[in-house]
C-alpha positions in Angstrom: -7.4 -36.3 -163.8 -5.6 -33.0 -164.4 -2.2 -32.8 -162.7 -2.6 -30.6 -159.6 1.0 -30.6 -158.5 3.1 -27.5 -159.4 6.7 -27.3 -158.4 9.0 -24.4 -159.5 11.9 -25.8 -161.6 15.2 -25.8 -159.8 17.0 -24.4 -162.9 16.8 -20.6 -163.5 16.3 -21.4 -167.2 12.7 -22.4 -167.4 11.9 -24.6 -170.3 8.1 -24.6 -170.0 7.4 -20.9 -169.4 3.6 -20.3 -169.5 2.4 -23.8 -168.8 -1.4 -24.1 -168.0 -2.1 -23.7 -164.3 -5.0 -25.6 -162.7 -6.2 -26.3 -159.2 -8.8 -28.7 -157.8 -12.1 -27.5 -156.4 -13.9 -29.6 -153.8 -17.5 -29.1 -152.7 -18.5 -30.1 -149.3 -19.9 -33.4 -150.7 -16.6 -33.9 -152.5 -14.7 -33.6 -149.2 -17.1 -36.1 -147.7 -16.4 -38.5 -150.6 -12.7 -37.9 -150.1 -12.8 -38.9 -146.4 -13.1 -35.7 -144.5 -15.4 -37.4 -141.9 -12.9 -40.3 -141.3 -12.3 -39.4 -137.6 -9.8 -42.2 -137.0 -7.6 -41.1 -139.9 -8.0 -37.5 -138.7 -6.8 -38.3 -135.2 -3.7 -39.9 -136.8 -3.0 -36.9 -139.0 -3.5 -34.5 -136.0 -1.1 -36.6 -133.9 1.6 -36.3 -136.5 0.9 -32.6 -137.0 1.1 -31.8 -133.3 4.4 -33.7 -133.1 5.7 -31.6 -136.1 4.5 -28.5 -134.4 6.3 -29.4 -131.2 9.5 -30.1 -133.2 9.3 -26.8 -135.0 8.5 -28.1 -138.5 5.9 -25.4 -139.2 5.3 -21.7 -139.8 2.3 -19.6 -138.9 1.6 -15.9 -139.1 2.7 -13.0 -136.9 6.2 -11.7 -136.1 7.0 -14.9 -134.1 5.3 -17.3 -136.6 3.0 -18.4 -133.8 -0.2 -16.4 -134.4 -3.4 -18.3 -134.9 -4.5 -15.8 -137.5 -5.8 -12.3 -138.1 -9.3 -11.0 -137.6 -11.1 -8.3 -139.5 -13.8 -6.9 -137.3 -16.3 -4.1 -137.8 -17.0 -1.0 -135.7 -20.1 -0.3 -133.5 -21.0 2.7 -135.7 -19.8 4.0 -139.1 -20.2 7.1 -141.2 -20.1 4.8 -144.3 -23.6 3.4 -145.0 -22.3 0.3 -146.8 -20.0 -0.8 -144.0 -21.3 -3.7 -141.9 -21.6 -3.0 -138.2 -20.4 -5.1 -135.3 -22.8 -7.9 -134.2 -22.3 -11.2 -132.3 -19.4 -13.1 -133.8 -19.3 -11.0 -137.0 -15.8 -11.1 -138.4 -13.6 -12.3 -141.2 -10.5 -14.4 -140.3 -7.5 -15.6 -142.2 -5.4 -18.5 -140.7 -2.3 -19.2 -142.8 0.3 -21.9 -142.1 3.0 -24.1 -143.5 3.2 -27.7 -142.3 6.3 -29.8 -142.9 6.8 -33.6 -142.6 4.7 -35.8 -144.9 2.2 -32.9 -145.4 4.7 -30.3 -146.8 2.0 -27.8 -147.8 1.2 -24.1 -147.4 -2.4 -23.2 -146.9 -4.9 -20.8 -145.3 -8.3 -21.3 -143.8 -10.4 -18.2 -144.6 -13.8 -17.6 -143.3 -16.5 -15.2 -142.5 -18.7 -15.5 -139.4 -22.0 -14.0 -138.3 -24.4 -15.6 -135.9 -27.3 -14.2 -138.0 -26.4 -16.9 -140.6 -28.4 -19.4 -138.5 -31.6 -17.7 -139.6 -30.8 -18.8 -143.1 -30.1 -22.3 -142.0 -26.4 -21.8 -142.6 -23.6 -22.4 -140.1 -22.4 -19.5 -138.1 -19.0 -19.5 -139.8 -18.5 -20.4 -143.5 -15.0 -21.8 -144.1 -12.8 -22.1 -147.2 -9.5 -23.9 -147.3 -6.9 -23.0 -149.9 -3.7 -25.0 -150.4 -0.6 -23.8 -152.2 2.5 -25.6 -153.4 5.2 -24.3 -151.0 7.9 -24.1 -153.8 6.1 -22.1 -156.5 3.3 -20.6 -154.5 0.8 -21.9 -157.0 -2.6 -22.9 -155.6 -3.3 -26.6 -155.9 -6.7 -26.8 -154.2 -9.7 -24.9 -152.9 -12.3 -26.7 -150.9 -15.3 -26.3 -148.7 -13.8 -26.0 -145.2 -16.5 -26.4 -142.6 -16.0 -30.1 -142.2 -12.2 -29.9 -142.5 -12.4 -27.5 -139.5 -15.0 -29.4 -137.5 -13.2 -32.7 -137.8 -9.7 -31.5 -137.1 -11.1 -29.6 -134.1 -12.7 -32.8 -132.7 -9.7 -34.9 -133.5 -7.3 -32.9 -131.4 -9.0 -33.8 -128.1 -9.1 -37.3 -129.5 -5.3 -37.2 -129.7 -5.3 -35.8 -126.1 -7.5 -38.7 -124.9 -5.3 -41.2 -126.6 -2.3 -40.0 -124.6 -3.9 -38.5 -121.4 -7.2 -40.2 -120.6 -7.3 -43.3 -118.4 -6.8 -46.4 -120.5 -9.9 -48.0 -118.9 -12.0 -44.9 -119.2 -15.7 -45.9 -119.1 -17.6 -42.6 -118.3 -17.7 -39.5 -120.5 -19.3 -36.3 -119.3 -20.3 -33.6 -121.8 -21.2 -30.0 -121.0 -22.8 -28.4 -124.0 -24.7 -30.7 -126.4 -23.8 -28.8 -129.5 -21.8 -29.4 -132.7 -18.4 -29.5 -131.0 -19.3 -32.2 -128.6 -21.1 -34.1 -131.3 -17.9 -34.6 -133.3 -15.7 -34.8 -130.1 -17.8 -37.7 -128.8 -16.8 -39.8 -131.8 -13.1 -38.9 -131.3 -13.3 -39.9 -127.6 -15.0 -43.2 -128.4 -12.2 -44.0 -131.0 -9.5 -43.1 -128.5 -11.2 -44.9 -125.6 -13.6 -47.6 -127.0 -14.4 -48.8 -123.4 -16.7 -45.8 -122.7 -20.1 -47.3 -121.8 -21.8 -44.3 -120.1 -22.2 -40.8 -121.4 -23.7 -38.0 -119.4 -25.0 -34.8 -121.1 -25.7 -31.5 -119.6 -27.1 -28.5 -121.5 -28.8 -25.3 -120.6 -32.2 -26.8 -121.5 -33.2 -30.4 -120.8 -34.7 -30.8 -124.3 -31.3 -30.0 -125.9 -29.6 -32.8 -123.9 -32.5 -35.2 -124.8 -32.2 -34.3 -128.5 -28.4 -34.9 -128.4 -28.9 -38.3 -126.8 -31.6 -39.2 -129.2 -29.4 -38.7 -132.3 -26.1 -39.8 -130.8 -27.3 -43.0 -129.1 -28.3 -44.3 -132.6 -24.8 -43.5 -133.9 -23.0 -45.2 -131.1 -24.8 -48.3 -130.0 -21.7 -49.5 -128.0 -22.5 -46.9 -125.3 -24.9 -48.7 -122.9 -26.1 -45.7 -120.8 -27.0 -42.2 -121.8 -28.0 -39.9 -119.0 -29.3 -36.3 -118.9 -27.3 -34.6 -116.3 -29.4 -31.9 -114.5 -26.2 -30.0 -113.4 -22.6 -29.6 -114.5 -21.6 -31.3 -111.3 -23.7 -34.4 -112.1 -22.0 -34.6 -115.5 -18.5 -34.3 -114.1 -18.4 -36.3 -110.9 -17.1 -39.8 -111.5 -16.4 -39.1 -115.2 -13.0 -40.3 -116.7 -13.2 -37.8 -119.5 -15.0 -34.5 -119.4 -15.6 -32.1 -122.4 -16.8 -28.6 -121.8 -18.0 -27.0 -125.1 -20.8 -24.7 -124.1 -21.0 -21.2 -125.6 -21.0 -18.2 -123.3 -20.4 -14.4 -123.3 -17.2 -12.9 -122.2 -16.6 -12.4 -118.5 -15.8 -15.0 -116.0 -19.2 -14.6 -114.4 -20.7 -16.0 -117.6 -18.4 -19.0 -118.0 -19.4 -22.5 -117.0 -17.9 -23.3 -113.6 -16.2 -26.6 -112.7 -15.1 -27.1 -109.1 -11.8 -29.0 -108.6 -13.5 -31.3 -106.1 -15.8 -32.7 -108.8 -13.0 -34.2 -110.8 -12.2 -37.9 -110.7 -8.5 -38.7 -109.9 -6.6 -39.3 -113.1 -9.4 -37.8 -115.3 -8.9 -36.0 -118.6 -10.7 -32.6 -118.9 -11.0 -31.3 -122.5 -11.6 -27.6 -122.6 -12.2 -26.2 -126.1 -14.5 -23.4 -124.9 -15.0 -20.8 -122.2 -14.7 -22.2 -118.7 -14.0 -21.0 -115.1 -11.8 -23.2 -112.8 -10.5 -22.9 -109.3 -7.3 -20.9 -109.6 -5.5 -22.6 -106.8 -6.1 -26.0 -108.4 -5.0 -24.7 -111.8 -1.8 -23.1 -110.4 -1.1 -26.1 -108.2 -1.7 -29.8 -108.7 -3.4 -29.9 -112.1 -1.5 -31.1 -115.1 -1.8 -28.3 -117.6 -1.6 -29.1 -121.3 -2.3 -26.9 -124.4 -2.1 -27.3 -128.1 0.3 -24.3 -128.2 1.1 -22.2 -125.1 3.0 -19.7 -127.4 -0.2 -19.1 -129.4 -2.2 -18.4 -126.2 0.6 -16.0 -125.3 0.4 -14.3 -128.7 -3.3 -13.7 -128.1 -2.6 -12.4 -124.6 -0.2 -9.8 -126.0 -3.0 -8.0 -127.7 -5.4 -8.0 -124.7 -5.5 -6.1 -121.4 -4.9 -8.2 -118.3 -6.5 -10.3 -117.0 -7.0 -11.8 -120.5 -9.2 -14.6 -119.3 -12.0 -12.0 -118.7 -12.1 -11.3 -122.4 -11.2 -14.6 -123.9 -12.5 -17.4 -121.7 -10.4 -20.4 -122.8 -8.5 -22.1 -120.0 -5.2 -21.4 -121.8 -5.7 -17.7 -121.2 -6.1 -18.4 -117.5 -2.8 -20.3 -117.7 -1.1 -17.3 -119.3 -2.6 -14.9 -116.7 -1.3 -17.1 -113.8 2.1 -17.3 -115.4 2.4 -13.6 -115.9 1.1 -12.9 -112.4 4.0 -15.1 -111.1 1.7 -17.6 -109.6 3.0 -20.6 -111.6 6.0 -21.2 -113.8 5.7 -21.3 -117.6 7.3 -24.8 -117.7 4.3 -26.1 -115.7 2.4 -26.0 -119.0 3.3 -28.5 -121.6 2.1 -28.7 -125.3 0.4 -31.9 -126.4 2.9 -32.3 -129.2 5.7 -32.6 -126.7 3.8 -35.5 -125.1 3.0 -37.1 -128.5 6.7 -37.2 -129.5 7.9 -38.3 -126.1 9.6 -35.0 -125.1 7.4 -34.7 -122.0 5.5 -37.1 -119.8 1.8 -37.4 -119.9 1.4 -37.1 -116.1 3.6 -36.6 -113.1 1.7 -39.3 -111.3 -1.2 -41.6 -112.0 -3.9 -39.7 -110.2 -3.0 -36.3 -111.6 -6.0 -34.5 -113.2 -5.2 -33.2 -116.7 -6.6 -29.9 -118.0 -6.3 -29.7 -121.8 -7.0 -26.3 -123.3 -6.8 -25.9 -127.1 -7.6 -23.0 -129.4 -7.2 -24.7 -132.8 -4.2 -24.1 -135.0 -4.1 -23.4 -138.8 -1.5 -26.1 -139.2 -4.3 -28.6 -138.4 -6.5 -27.2 -141.1 -3.7 -27.4 -143.7 -2.7 -30.9 -142.7 -6.2 -32.3 -142.8 -7.1 -30.4 -145.9 -4.0 -31.8 -147.6 -4.9 -35.3 -146.7 -8.4 -34.8 -148.1 -7.1 -33.2 -151.3 -4.6 -36.0 -151.9 -7.3 -38.6 -151.5 -9.5 -36.6 -154.0 -6.6 -36.5 -156.5 -6.0 -40.3 -156.2 -9.7 -41.2 -156.6 -10.7 -38.7 -159.2 -13.0 -36.6 -157.0 -13.5 -32.9 -157.6 -13.5 -30.4 -160.4 -10.3 -29.1 -162.0 -10.4 -25.3 -162.5 -8.0 -23.5 -164.8 -6.4 -20.3 -163.5 -4.9 -19.7 -167.0 -3.9 -21.5 -170.1 -1.0 -19.1 -170.5 -0.4 -16.3 -168.0 -1.2 -12.9 -169.5 1.5 -11.2 -167.4 4.7 -12.9 -166.3 
């Protein structure tokens, strides 16, 4: 296996100027062979990563090093015939980050997204993860990133459930039987293996039935699978709830969850658009995010109320803080809880609302774990950037 580690020599007198430079390329199948779908391991890596994020051992983009990334979007009309025009979810996004601790890596998730991709049988977004040695800046790996992204996204609420869901959780309610809740279900079952009933609510009954048909075969430990005809039916009595349904911008389009539906002490995972009772959010709910500062960074670029334009619950938290309806310290980051800097709950029956947007530090951390496994086990294809640099 070609050495894929590149560190700039400490001495200013370089003895090996012009050494060959290679990086490791991993196809999607290579990432699978290297353990990208190992959800239990991913939850552990995300737990460590969120704790490092909380402690400040990271860097991201933007003037305050807290931006999720930067989007390149297209106009509604253009005088240039070759320029793509705006359409649903058409954009390019770069999400750079440095992660410290045992990861100690710089990387970027770079992807293009267009809902029309589904007509080709492709995912809506096509991801690439690139890793760079933080000392020299040399690339060490480039890999298919869709599974890196999907599994780290699901593992984060798995970390949340590990710390915030009732230990004896037995009922899981899912709103949105799509890809996100498919992977999240596995994470919840790892964090709380006592779950024996899963309720599924989708816009169409057949989508819920299809979800149950495939997932019940994967998770035989779950005794009861129920199609919930309404969101309320999925939520009432559930110890864990995950809302991952797609919707257009505007609060009138978001799935609505009434505070009275929530079971005391329940854990509500909110990775997608949602509308909640504002008095409940501003008052008794325990409010947790992956990064409040990242939600605030998003809000800085949007007119108020930001939740109308970006429907994640974290944006509603920011709106309420900026309106003076609740203090900023009423929202805690999950990493603070993981490393013991904040309590999980203020009392046993408190309902937890967990809103997360996804952070590039997570992609870099999980991508690094996959790359290191690939190096150790001889997976992937070494690619030469040069034998000797033409310019130096």
